[in-house]
C-alpha positions in Angstrom: -29.7 -9.7 25.7 -26.3 -9.8 27.4 -26.1 -11.8 30.6 -26.3 -9.7 33.7 -24.9 -12.3 36.1 -21.4 -13.4 36.8 -22.8 -16.7 38.0 -22.1 -18.4 41.3 -19.1 -16.6 42.7 -18.6 -17.9 46.2 -17.0 -21.2 45.5 -13.9 -21.5 47.8 -10.6 -23.0 47.1 -10.5 -26.8 47.2 -6.9 -27.3 48.3 -7.8 -30.1 50.7 -10.2 -33.0 50.7 -12.5 -31.5 53.3 -14.0 -28.7 51.3 -15.3 -25.7 53.3 -19.1 -25.4 53.5 -19.3 -22.2 55.5 -19.9 -19.8 52.6 -23.2 -19.1 51.0 -23.8 -18.5 47.3 -23.4 -14.9 46.5 -24.5 -13.1 43.4 -22.3 -10.5 41.8 -23.6 -6.9 41.8 -26.0 -6.3 39.0 -24.4 -5.2 35.8 -27.6 -4.4 34.0 -26.0 -1.4 32.4 -24.1 -3.8 30.1 -27.4 -4.9 28.6 -28.6 -1.5 27.6 -28.6 -0.5 24.0 -25.7 1.9 23.9 -26.0 5.2 22.0 -24.4 4.4 18.7 -23.0 6.8 16.3 -22.4 4.9 13.1 -18.7 4.7 12.7 -16.7 2.6 10.4 -13.0 2.4 10.6 -12.8 1.7 6.9 -15.2 4.4 5.9 -13.7 7.0 8.2 -10.1 6.6 7.5 -10.0 5.2 4.0 -12.9 6.9 2.3 -10.7 8.3 -0.4 -9.8 4.8 -1.6 -11.8 3.0 -4.2 -11.7 -0.4 -2.5 -14.1 -1.3 0.2 -12.8 -2.5 3.6 -13.9 -5.6 5.4 -11.9 -4.9 8.6 -11.6 -1.5 10.4 -8.0 -0.4 9.9 -7.4 2.7 12.0 -3.7 3.5 11.9 -3.3 1.1 9.0 -0.4 1.4 6.7 -0.6 4.4 4.4 0.7 3.7 0.9 3.9 5.6 0.5 4.2 6.2 4.2 5.8 4.2 7.1 3.3 2.5 9.3 2.8 3.6 12.9 4.6 1.8 15.7 2.8 -1.2 17.0 1.7 -0.9 20.6 3.2 -3.4 23.0 2.3 -4.6 26.5 4.4 -2.7 29.0 3.0 -4.7 31.9 1.1 -1.7 33.1 -1.4 -2.2 35.9 -4.9 -2.8 34.9 -7.6 -0.4 36.0 -8.8 -1.3 39.4 -11.6 1.1 40.2 -14.7 2.4 38.6 -13.1 5.9 38.2 -10.2 4.4 36.3 -12.6 3.1 33.6 -13.0 6.7 32.4 -9.5 6.4 30.9 -9.5 3.3 28.8 -6.3 3.1 26.7 -8.0 1.5 23.7 -10.0 4.7 23.1 -6.9 6.8 22.6 -5.8 4.5 19.8 -8.8 5.1 17.7 -11.2 8.1 18.0 -13.8 6.1 16.2 -14.3 4.0 19.3 -15.3 6.9 21.5 -19.1 6.5 20.8 -18.7 3.0 22.3 -17.1 4.1 25.5 -19.9 2.8 27.6 -19.4 -0.6 26.1 -15.7 -0.7 27.0 -16.5 0.6 30.5 -18.9 -2.3 30.9 -16.3 -4.8 29.7 -13.5 -3.5 31.8 -15.6 -3.2 35.0 -16.9 -6.7 34.5 -13.4 -8.0 34.1 -12.1 -6.2 37.1 -15.1 -7.4 39.2 -14.6 -11.0 38.2 -10.9 -10.9 38.8 -11.4 -9.3 42.2 -13.9 -12.0 43.1 -11.5 -14.7 42.1 -8.8 -13.1 44.3 -11.2 -12.8 47.3 -12.4 -16.4 47.2 -9.6 -18.3 45.5 -6.5 -16.3 46.4 -5.7 -15.2 42.9 -6.3 -15.8 39.2 -3.2 -18.0 39.2 -4.4 -20.1 42.1 -7.8 -20.5 40.6 -6.3 -21.9 37.5 -4.8 -24.9 39.4 -8.0 -26.7 39.4 -6.4 -29.9 38.1 -4.6 -30.2 41.4 -7.9 -30.7 43.1 -10.4 -31.9 40.5 -10.2 -35.2 38.7 -7.7 -37.7 40.0 -5.0 -36.5 42.3 -2.7 -38.0 44.8 -3.4 -37.1 48.4 -0.8 -35.6 50.7 -0.8 -38.7 52.9 -1.0 -41.1 50.0 -4.1 -42.5 48.4 -6.1 -41.3 45.4 -8.5 -38.4 45.6 -11.2 -38.0 43.0 -13.5 -35.0 42.7 -16.1 -34.1 40.1 -18.5 -31.2 39.7 -22.0 -32.6 39.0 -24.6 -30.5 40.9 -27.5 -32.3 39.2 -26.5 -35.7 40.5 -28.5 -37.3 43.3 -25.9 -40.0 44.1 -22.5 -40.8 42.6 -19.9 -43.6 42.5 -16.5 -44.2 41.0 -16.2 -47.3 38.9 -13.6 -49.0 36.8 -11.4 -51.9 36.2 -10.1 -51.6 39.8 -13.5 -52.6 41.3 -15.0 -54.7 38.5 -17.2 -51.7 37.5 -19.2 -52.1 40.7 -19.3 -48.8 42.6 -21.1 -50.1 45.6 -18.1 -49.8 47.8 -16.9 -46.5 46.2 -19.7 -44.1 46.8 -18.9 -40.4 46.7 -20.0 -37.5 48.9 -21.4 -34.2 47.7 -20.7 -30.7 49.2 -22.9 -27.6 49.0 -21.2 -26.5 45.8 -22.2 -29.6 43.8 -18.7 -31.2 44.0 -18.6 -34.9 44.6 -15.5 -36.5 46.1 -13.9 -39.7 47.3 -10.6 -40.7 48.8 -9.3 -44.2 48.1 -6.4 -45.2 50.4 -3.4 -47.1 49.1 -3.1 -50.8 49.9 0.4 -51.6 51.2 1.7 -48.4 49.7 0.3 -49.3 46.3 -2.5 -47.4 44.7 -5.8 -49.3 44.5 -6.4 -47.9 41.0 -3.5 -49.1 38.7 -1.9 -46.8 36.3 -3.3 -47.1 32.8 -6.6 -48.7 34.0 -10.1 -47.7 32.9 -12.4 -45.6 35.1 -15.7 -43.8 34.8 -18.0 -41.6 36.9 -21.4 -43.1 37.6 -24.2 -40.9 38.9 -28.0 -41.1 39.5 -30.3 -38.6 38.0 -33.4 -37.1 39.7 -35.6 -39.7 37.9 -33.6 -42.5 39.5 -31.7 -43.5 36.3 -28.0 -44.2 36.7 -25.6 -43.1 33.9 -21.9 -43.5 33.3 -19.6 -40.7 32.1 -15.9 -40.2 31.5 -14.5 -38.0 34.3 -14.5 -34.3 33.1 -10.9 -33.7 34.2 -9.6 -37.1 32.8 -6.0 -36.9 31.6 -6.2 -39.7 29.1 -9.1 -41.6 27.3 -9.0 -44.6 25.0 -11.3 -46.6 22.9 -11.2 -50.3 21.9 -9.9 -50.2 18.3 -11.4 -53.6 17.5 -15.0 -52.4 18.1 -16.6 -50.1 15.5 -18.0 -46.9 17.1 -17.1 -48.2 20.6 -17.5 -45.7 23.5 -14.4 -44.2 25.0 -13.2 -45.0 28.5 -11.4 -42.7 30.9 -7.9 -43.9 31.9 -6.2 -43.3 35.2 -2.8 -42.0 34.1 -0.1 -41.9 36.8 3.0 -43.6 35.3 5.9 -44.7 37.6 9.0 -42.6 37.5 10.7 -45.1 35.1 7.9 -44.6 32.5 7.4 -40.8 33.0 9.0 -38.6 30.4 11.3 -36.0 31.8 11.8 -32.8 29.8 15.5 -32.2 28.9 15.5 -29.0 26.9 14.4 -25.5 27.8 11.8 -23.5 25.9 13.3 -21.6 23.0 13.3 -17.8 23.2 10.3 -16.0 21.7 11.2 -15.1 18.1 10.9 -11.5 16.7 8.1 -12.8 14.5 6.5 -16.2 14.4 6.9 -18.3 11.2 4.4 -21.0 12.0 4.1 -24.5 10.6 0.5 -25.7 11.2 0.4 -29.5 11.5 -1.9 -32.4 12.2 0.0 -35.2 13.8 -2.5 -37.9 12.8 -2.3 -37.2 9.1 1.4 -36.3 9.0 2.7 -39.7 7.7 3.0 -41.0 4.2 1.0 -44.1 4.9 -2.8 -44.1 4.8 -3.1 -44.5 8.6 -2.9 -42.5 11.8 0.6 -41.3 12.7 2.0 -41.1 16.2 3.5 -38.3 18.2 6.9 -40.0 18.1 6.8 -40.6 14.4 6.0 -36.9 13.9 8.8 -35.9 16.3 11.4 -38.0 14.5 10.3 -37.6 10.9 8.4 -34.3 10.5 10.0 -32.0 13.0 13.4 -32.1 11.2 11.7 -31.1 8.0 10.1 -28.1 9.7 13.4 -27.1 11.1 15.2 -27.5 7.8 12.7 -25.1 6.2 13.5 -22.5 8.7 10.2 -22.3 10.6 10.5 -21.2 14.2 7.1 -22.4 15.5 4.9 -25.5 15.2 1.2 -25.2 15.7 -0.4 -28.6 16.6 -4.0 -29.3 15.7 -6.2 -31.9 17.2 -4.2 -32.5 20.4 -7.3 -32.5 22.7 -9.1 -35.8 22.7 -12.0 -35.9 20.2 -14.0 -39.0 19.6 -14.8 -38.2 16.0 -11.6 -38.1 14.0 -13.1 -36.4 11.0 -13.9 -33.3 13.1 -10.2 -32.3 12.6 -10.0 -32.1 16.3 -12.5 -29.3 16.7 -15.3 -31.3 18.4 -13.5 -31.9 21.7 -14.8 -34.5 24.1 -12.1 -34.6 26.8 -10.3 -31.3 27.3 -7.5 -32.4 29.6 -6.7 -35.6 27.6 -4.3 -35.9 24.7 -5.6 -37.6 21.6 -5.0 -41.2 22.2 -5.0 -42.1 18.5 -1.4 -40.8 18.2 0.0 -42.1 21.5 0.2 -41.4 25.2 0.8 -38.3 27.3 4.4 -39.2 27.6 4.7 -39.5 23.8 3.3 -36.0 23.3 5.9 -34.7 25.8 8.6 -36.4 23.8 7.4 -34.5 20.7 7.4 -31.1 22.4 10.8 -31.7 24.0 12.2 -32.8 20.6 10.8 -29.6 19.0 12.4 -27.5 21.8 15.7 -29.2 21.1 15.5 -28.1 17.5 14.8 -24.5 18.5 11.1 -24.8 17.6 8.4 -23.4 19.8 5.1 -25.3 20.0 1.6 -23.8 20.0 -1.5 -25.7 20.7 -4.8 -25.3 18.8 -7.1 -24.9 21.8 -10.9 -25.2 21.4 -12.8 -23.3 24.1 -15.4 -21.9 21.7 -17.6 -25.0 22.0 -17.7 -28.6 22.9 -18.7 -31.8 21.2 -22.4 -32.7 21.6 -21.3 -36.3 22.2 -23.1 -37.4 25.4 -21.4 -40.7 25.9 -17.8 -39.6 25.6 -17.8 -35.9 26.3 -18.5 -33.1 28.6 -22.0 -32.8 27.2 -22.9 -35.9 29.2 -22.9 -33.8 32.3 -25.7 -31.6 31.0 -28.7 -33.5 32.3 -31.3 -30.8 32.4 -30.1 -28.7 35.3 -30.4 -24.9 35.5 -28.1 -22.6 33.6 -26.0 -21.9 36.6 -25.4 -25.6 37.3 -24.1 -26.7 33.9 -21.0 -26.3 31.7 -23.3 -25.0 29.0 -26.1 -22.4 28.6 -29.6 -23.7 28.6 -32.0 -23.4 25.7 -31.1 -22.2 22.3 -28.1 -20.2 23.7 -26.4 -23.5 24.7 -26.3 -24.8 21.1 -24.2 -23.9 18.1 -26.6 -24.7 15.3 -24.0 -24.5 12.5 -21.4 -26.7 14.2 -24.0 -29.0 16.0 -22.2 -28.5 19.3 -22.6 -27.1 22.8 -21.7 -23.5 23.9 -20.1 -22.9 27.2 -21.6 -20.7 29.9 -18.6 -18.4 30.4 -20.3 -16.7 33.4 -20.3 -19.8 35.5 -17.7 -20.0 38.3 -16.8 -23.7 37.7 -16.7 -23.3 33.9 -14.2 -20.5 34.4 -12.2 -22.8 36.7 -12.4 -25.7 34.2 -11.3 -23.6 31.1 -8.6 -21.5 32.8 -7.2 -24.6 34.5 -7.2 -26.3 31.1 -4.9 -23.6 29.7 -2.5 -23.8 32.6 -2.5 -27.6 32.4 -1.2 -27.6 28.8 1.4 -24.9 29.5 2.8 -26.6 32.6 2.4 -30.3 32.1 3.3 -30.4 28.4 5.4 -27.2 28.1 3.5 -25.7 25.2 4.6 -22.2 24.3 1.2 -20.7 23.7 -2.1 -21.2 21.9 -4.1 -20.6 18.8 -7.7 -20.0 20.1 -10.1 -21.6 17.6 -13.5 -20.1 16.8 -13.1 -16.8 18.6 -15.7 -15.1 16.4 -18.2 -17.6 17.7 -17.3 -16.7 21.2 -17.4 -12.9 20.8 -21.1 -12.7 19.6 -24.3 -14.2 20.6 -25.1 -14.9 16.9 -21.7 -16.7 16.6 -21.1 -15.0 13.3 -23.7 -17.2 11.6 -25.2 -15.5 8.5 -23.3 -12.4 9.5 -21.3 -10.3 7.1 -18.9 -7.9 8.9 -18.5 -4.7 6.9 -16.2 -2.8 9.3 -19.0 -0.7 10.9 -18.1 -0.5 14.6 -21.7 -1.0 15.7 -21.3 -4.6 14.5 -18.7 -5.2 17.2 -20.0 -3.3 20.2 -23.7 -3.8 20.8 -26.2 -6.2 22.5 -25.0 -8.9 20.1 -21.6 -8.9 21.9 -21.2 -11.7 24.4 -19.5 -9.8 27.2 -19.2 -12.9 29.4 -17.1 -14.6 26.7 -15.1 -11.4 26.2 -14.3 -11.3 29.9 -13.3 -14.9 29.9 -10.9 -14.3 27.0 -9.4 -11.3 28.9 -8.9 -13.5 32.0 -7.4 -16.3 29.8 -4.9 -14.0 28.1 -4.0 -12.4 31.4 -3.4 -15.8 33.0 -1.3 -17.2 30.1 1.0 -14.2 30.0 1.3 -14.2 33.8 2.3 -17.8 33.8 4.5 -17.6 30.7 5.4 -14.0 29.8 6.9 -15.1 26.5 3.8 -17.0 25.4 2.4 -16.5 22.0 -1.4 -16.4 21.8 -3.3 -16.1 18.5 -7.0 -15.6 17.9 -8.9 -17.1 15.0 -11.3 -14.3 14.3 -12.9 -13.4 11.0 -14.9 -10.4 12.3 -12.0 -8.0 12.9 -13.2 -6.8 16.3 -11.1 -3.8 17.3 -9.0 -4.3 20.4 -8.8 -8.1 20.1 -5.0 -7.8 19.8 -4.5 -5.1 22.3 -3.3 -5.8 25.9 -5.8 -6.2 28.6 -4.5 -3.2 30.6 -5.6 -1.0 27.7 -9.1 -2.5 27.7 -8.2 -4.9 24.9 -8.9 -8.7 24.9 -5.2 -9.4 25.1 -4.2 -11.6 22.2 -0.7 -11.3 20.7 -1.9 -11.9 17.2 -5.0 -12.4 15.2 -5.2 -14.5 12.0 -5.6 -12.5 8.8 -8.4 -14.8 7.6 -9.5 -12.6 4.7 -6.3 -13.0 2.7 -6.8 -16.7 1.7 -10.4 -15.9 0.7 -9.1 -13.2 -1.6 -6.5 -15.5 -3.3 -8.9 -18.4 -3.8 -11.4 -16.0 -5.3 -8.8 -14.7 -7.8 -7.6 -18.2 -8.7 -11.1 -19.5 -9.3 -12.9 -16.6 -10.8 -10.4 -14.2 -12.5 -8.1 -14.5 -15.5 -4.5 -13.4 -14.9 -4.9 -10.2 -16.8 -7.9 -9.3 -14.6 -5.9 -9.4 -11.4 -5.9 -6.0 -9.7 -2.6 -4.9 -8.1 -4.3 -2.3 -6.0 -6.9 -4.8 -4.8 -4.2 -7.4 -4.0 -2.2 -4.8 -2.1 -5.3 -3.6 -0.3 -6.4 -7.0 0.9 -2.9 -7.7 2.2 -2.5 -4.4 4.0 -6.1 -3.9 5.2 -5.6 -4.3 8.9 -5.4 -2.4 12.2 -1.7 -1.6 12.6 -1.9 -1.3 16.4 -2.7 -5.0 16.5 -0.5 -7.7 15.0 -1.7 -10.3 12.4 -0.5 -13.7 11.3 -0.9 -13.9 7.5 -1.3 -17.0 5.4 -2.2 -17.8 1.8 -3.8 -21.1 2.7 -4.3 -23.3 5.8 -6.1 -26.5 6.5 -9.4 -24.8 5.9 -8.8 -24.3 2.2 -7.9 -27.9 1.5 -10.7 -29.8 3.3 -13.0 -31.9 1.3 -15.0 -29.9 -1.2 -12.0 -27.7 -2.0 -8.4 -28.1 -3.1 -5.0 -27.0 -2.2 -3.7 -23.9 -4.0 -1.2 -25.9 -6.0 -4.0 -28.2 -7.2 -6.2 -25.3 -8.2 -3.3 -23.9 -10.2 -2.1 -27.1 -11.9 -4.9 -29.6 -11.3 -4.6 -32.9 -13.3 -1.2 -31.9 -14.7 0.3 -32.5 -11.2 -0.2 -36.2 -11.9 1.8 -36.1 -15.1 3.7 -32.9 -15.6 5.9 -32.5 -12.5 9.0 -34.2 -13.8 12.0 -31.8 -14.2 13.5 -34.2 -16.8 11.3 -32.6 -19.4 10.3 -29.0 -20.0 7.4 -27.7 -17.9 4.1 -27.2 -19.6 2.7 -23.7 -19.6 0.2 -24.7 -16.9 2.9 -26.1 -14.6 5.3 -23.2 -15.3 2.5 -20.7 -14.4 1.4 -22.8 -11.4 4.8 -23.0 -9.8 5.5 -19.4 -10.4 2.3 -18.1 -9.0 2.4 -20.5 -6.0 5.8 -19.0 -5.0 4.6 -15.4 -5.6 1.3 -15.7 -3.8 2.8 -17.3 -0.7 5.7 -14.9 -0.6 3.8 -11.6 -1.0 1.4 -12.9 1.6 4.3 -13.4 4.0 6.1 -10.2 3.1 3.3 -7.7 3.5 0.3 -9.5 4.8 1.1 -9.3 8.5 3.5 -9.6 11.4 3.9 -13.3 11.3 3.4 -16.1 8.7 1.6 -19.5 8.7 1.8 -22.4 6.4 -0.1 -25.7 6.6 1.8 -29.0 6.5 2.6 -29.9 2.9 1.6 -26.7 1.3 5.2 -25.5 1.4 6.0 -27.9 -1.5 2.6 -27.7 -3.3 0.8 -30.7 -1.9 -1.8 -31.9 -4.5 -5.4 -32.8 -4.1 -7.3 -32.1 -0.9 -7.8 -33.4 2.7 -10.6 -35.9 3.5 -10.7 -37.7 6.8 -12.0 -41.3 7.0 -15.8 -41.2 7.1 -18.7 -43.1 5.9 -19.0 -41.1 2.8 -15.5 -42.1 1.5 -15.6 -45.7 2.8 -13.6 -44.8 5.9 -10.5 -44.2 3.7 -7.3 -42.6 4.8 -6.0 -42.1 1.3 -6.5 -38.3 1.4 -5.7 -38.0 5.1 -1.9 -38.2 4.8 1.1 -36.2 3.5 2.9 -37.5 0.4 6.5 -36.6 1.5 7.8 -38.8 -1.3 6.8 -36.1 -3.8 9.2 -33.5 -2.4 11.9 -36.1 -1.6 12.0 -37.4 -5.2 14.9 -35.5 -6.8 13.5 -35.3 -10.4 10.1 -33.9 -9.4 9.3 -30.2 -9.4 7.8 -30.2 -5.9 11.4 -29.7 -4.6 11.5 -26.2 -6.2 8.5 -24.9 -4.2 9.9 -26.4 -1.1 13.3 -24.8 -1.7 11.7 -21.4 -2.2 9.7 -21.8 1.0 12.9 -22.5 2.8 14.5 -19.5 1.3 11.5 -17.2 2.2 11.9 -18.2 5.9 15.7 -17.8 5.8 15.2 -14.3 4.3 13.2 -13.3 7.4 15.7 -15.1 9.7 18.4 -12.9 8.1 16.7 -9.6 7.8 13.8 -9.9 10.2 11.5 -8.0 8.0 8.3 -9.5 9.5 9.0 -7.8 12.7 9.6 -4.4 11.1 7.0 -1.7 11.4 8.3 -0.1 8.2 5.9 -1.1 5.4 5.6 1.1 2.4 3.7 0.3 -0.8 5.2 2.6 -3.4 3.6 1.3 -6.6 0.6 -0.8 -7.6 0.8 -0.4 -11.4 -2.3 -1.9 -13.0 -1.0 -1.8 -16.6 2.4 -3.3 -15.8 0.9 -5.7 -13.2 3.7 -4.8 -10.8 3.7 -4.2 -7.0 6.7 -2.5 -5.4 7.0 -2.1 -1.7 9.5 -1.8 1.2 9.4 -3.9 4.3 12.1 -3.2 6.8 15.3 -2.5 4.8 14.3 -4.7 1.9 12.8 -3.7 -1.5 10.3 -6.1 -3.0 9.3 -6.2 -6.7 6.5 -8.5 -7.7 5.7 -8.7 -11.4 2.3 -10.5 -11.9 2.2 -9.9 -15.6 1.7 -13.2 -17.5 4.0 -12.1 -20.4 5.8 -8.8 -20.0 9.4 -8.6 -18.8 10.7 -5.2 -17.9 14.3 -4.1 -18.4 15.6 -1.1 -16.5 12.4 -1.0 -14.5 12.6 1.9 -12.0 11.7 1.2 -8.4 11.7 3.6 -5.5 13.5 3.1 -2.2 14.2 5.0 1.1 18.0 4.9 1.3 20.7 5.7 -1.2 23.5 3.2 -1.9 24.2 -0.1 -3.6 21.5 -2.8 -3.8 21.9 -6.5 -4.6 19.5 -9.4 -5.0 18.6 -11.1 -1.7 16.0 -13.5 -3.1 14.8 -14.3 -6.6 11.9 -16.6 -7.4 13.2 -17.0 -10.9 16.4 -18.6 -9.8 17.2 -22.0 -11.2 17.2 -23.7 -7.8 13.5 -22.6 -7.4 12.4 -23.9 -10.8 12.7 -20.6 -12.5 14.5 -19.5 -15.7 17.5 -17.7 -14.2 16.9 -14.4 -16.0 17.9 -12.1 -13.1 21.6 -11.6 -12.6 22.6 -12.0 -8.9 26.1 -10.5 -9.3 24.8 -7.1 -10.5 25.1 -4.0 -8.3 22.2 -1.6 -8.5 23.2 2.0 -7.6 20.6 4.5 -6.6 19.8 7.9 -8.0 18.3 10.7 -5.9 14.8 11.7 -6.8 13.4 15.2 -6.5 13.9 17.5 -3.6 15.0 15.9 -0.3 12.1 16.1 2.3 9.5 16.9 -0.4 7.8 13.6 -1.2 5.6 15.0 -4.0 8.8 15.7 -6.0 10.2 12.2 -5.5 9.6 9.1 -7.6 6.5 7.4 -6.3 7.1 9.4 -3.1 10.4 7.7 -2.6 13.6 9.9 -2.3 15.8 7.4 -4.2 15.4 4.9 -7.0 17.3 2.2 -8.8 16.6 0.1 -12.0 16.1 -3.6 -12.2 15.2 -6.4 -14.5 11.7 -7.7 -13.7 10.7 -10.9 -15.6 7.1 -11.9 -16.0 5.6 -13.8 -13.0 8.6 -13.3 -10.7 9.3 -11.7 -7.4 12.8 -10.3 -6.6 13.9 -8.9 -3.3 16.8 -6.4 -3.0 18.9 -5.5 0.0 21.1 -2.5 0.5 24.8 -3.4 0.8 26.3 -2.1 4.0 29.7 -0.6 3.3 32.5 -1.9 5.4 35.2 0.4 6.6 37.5 -1.0 4.0 35.0 -0.3 1.3 34.5 3.2 2.5 38.3 3.7 2.4 38.4 2.3 -1.1 35.7 4.7 -2.2 37.5 7.6 -0.6 40.7 6.6 -2.3 39.0 6.3 -5.7 37.4 9.7 -5.3 40.8 11.1 -4.3 42.4 9.5 -7.4 39.6 11.0 -9.6 40.5 14.4 -8.2 44.2 13.8 -9.0 43.4 12.7 -12.6 41.3 15.8 -13.1 44.1 18.0 -11.8 46.6 16.2 -14.0 44.4 16.6 -17.1 44.1 20.3 -16.4 47.9 20.5 -16.1 48.3 18.7 -19.4 45.9 21.2 -21.1 48.1 24.0 -19.7 51.2 22.2 -20.9 49.8 21.8 -24.4 49.1 25.5 -24.5 52.7 26.2 -23.6 53.9 23.9 -26.4 52.0 25.9 -29.0 53.7 29.2 -28.1 57.2 27.7 -27.4 60.1 27.4 -29.8 60.9 24.2 -31.6 63.7 23.2 -29.3 61.6 23.5 -26.2 58.8 21.6 -27.9 61.2 18.7 -28.5 62.2 18.6 -24.9 58.6 18.4 -23.8 57.8 15.8 -26.4 60.7 13.7 -25.4 59.5 13.7 -21.8 56.0 12.5 -22.8 57.5 9.7 -24.9 59.9 8.5 -22.3 58.4 5.4 -20.7 60.7 5.7 -17.7 59.6 9.2 -16.9 57.9 8.9 -13.5 55.4 11.7 -14.2 54.2 10.0 -17.3 53.8 6.6 -15.5 51.8 8.2 -12.7 49.6 9.9 -15.2 48.9 6.7 -17.2 48.3 4.7 -14.0 45.7 7.2 -12.7 44.1 7.4 -16.1 43.6 3.7 -16.1 42.1 3.8 -12.6 39.7 6.4 -13.8 38.6 4.2 -16.7 38.0 1.2 -14.3 36.0 3.4 -12.0 33.8 4.6 -14.8 33.2 1.1 -16.1 32.2 -0.3 -12.6 30.3 2.7 -11.4 30.4 4.3 -8.0 27.8 4.8 -5.2 27.4 8.3 -6.5 26.3 7.1 -10.0 
């Protein structure tokens, strides 16, 4: 059942030490209509709109790309005002984007009303959503207006509380805290002689007594930094009071880069970013890895594992301290240096934020505050609902007032304190549904998304989060990791959507790895490949990727290692001919990543090292591998060694990104698949103004292969995977001009070639992809063409005159004939010279061809 309560909603602002105690707890109006089973008409986006296709759909794709037709324009947020009354919920924008959602109108009305009510309550009691999200100015450790340190903690189940640490010898007798009616404990510690009693970078903890009289120590929930003694195995973490003096505080020097037309994202893990088998630092990453990312023409870095997590092998996804940077890689000031360095290189930085669950670690994490209190008095749900059985972690109570303050403030903290440019929300599928997606196969039937299984409290939180982030930073980029394909996830909040800018196209890598592991090359289906890449909702943007960190974690392999396996240890030298396995592996590695980028979405993502075909897999130090870091690093030496073939894949990755930088095809809504030939194993499509030709055939090379296009003119090669510099065989000529021919009747697609009004012919070698661009004629070129056409007319006229002249010769007397003959033989005769010159021009034009050919 869906929760019918918004939680405790009367908590006032806490802008001063003396918190108000005049308000009573108030329950929100009942929203029991959210919990009713809505009348459901079985509607599936894939079945309804794509029923004539032979391939099943996993994700509803209303207004998806139609093969041979331009895709519809992508809706964008026009900053419209969100509905603010119950009557307004009758006109929810998302319903107009997809008629198949109409049977679920009551569900959307419930969602929107609950969002509006919650937002209004925040405005009434906290001033605004934006003010509410400044919790870090009041909770945790702050400096008082008149000096001194103020510490506040929400722990409603505690009977007594103290602040302990290095500053008082871990004896809290003299630092007891007071509790208000909202369960918030506080203490103010005056300075001594103008110097804070708690020194910067000293250890602290929150000590409180339970109802049974037992005292326990916990790391403050809002702590900004936490460390562990590296000399002690499995030692507990300590909270650290972080307030560096001005001389040690990092000051940002560079502004945020502008938001790109489309994100080209480099997903990275700082700790495993070095070549050595150890944990790398923020500064090492900034100085050594960021330049590589910039050199490969990415415009965005997505940082994993930034939030503190006591278990390194969790990849950063079992967060213990939400406001603290991971201390393994350095201090808060070091992370600021990294982000500022990225901004100086024109790189935006996204943070992998984990609000879908929390570590179950009681000693080090937020779970230590769950001591058996009621559901409205804890960060997490009680009972089974509070546990994620698959991840062995805790699930937030998104209806609770203080949980909302904590999570929303957490987002603002990372944006304002560290200058992140947006977020990638992890585990969104788990948040959206009470079943967390466990043992659930999403088929595209809309009833799977909008029913009692939907966690409306979590949906409302995500709507609030996206609203907040975009209000604070309008150019923010926010991405959802969702495998279910819930409609509306990527639509703006004012339309009744959840408000993400992008969703990850998570089905694409699954498709590629299934092909590589289970199908022979001649069994690959061009239609199925095209389908998996284009099967998405075209009113909502996607970030596509062929592989991320998920595909390379222990138990699996990187794509390059699946393709070439053990030959990567011995066959990657370019000083000898490539084996068939290596030749195939490099060719397909380039093609798979490129076609995913070109047609898989509206942005592209690559995980650190995969751009050059990093071998093997990822395995963090753990008991099972003897706590080894050997597979928890990046072997940059492979791509840096001149005679190794890794450089070819890296160079192609750089060229892929540069192609988008030049032509901005990722941001284009024009996406037309004109051919998926199963016999030839060729896929032809247009994205933006470019024409892409992918030949997946393992053997066949096609000469004069006809491809369709939109616009007439002259086309040239923009990118060729078979070029020598990319480890190819150099079979495609880059200095060849390809002139189009009209196809069929203009405006009548069925008479065209593959429904395209024009075509040109290309050379398409086996296992290659080649991109063509239309040459824009300059004024000078147009003048030259006009001059050539004029000369052609003159030559034609002159030839006709010669024919007439020859006729006159036949009927003339011999004397007249000799006169004419002498004129033709006289090299100084200006008429003859002009005729010869123009004839030569005509020959040259014929040999070179013209745009009309």
